C-alpha angles and dihedrals in degrees: 000000000000114000095019113147113220120201129185119202105253113260096008097098090044092061116120115244088253093053091047090051089051090054090050091050091050090053094060112110138172091228096082137274128295133182114264135176140213133172117230125192096237144001094264092055091046092053092046089052095054092044092053110107120305087042116204116250129218111306093016099096140047132180132209126189111225124212090243092061096258123123118230110215119203109192136175111229 
């Protein structure tokens, strides 16, 4: 998508893996799952995030490489 402007919420990509996992845990609810997204600084951090309990299952996660080197994670939680 030529000309697309990509923005990352300030500070989100700079979260430690532990802080990102805490965000994921806080998003758990008994009201059902919804699609969410978070930007991670690299592929290793993105994979660690989706494998943090509760780990996403098949079809519950998608990744996108961003032009600035970050990885956008779309996850169903």
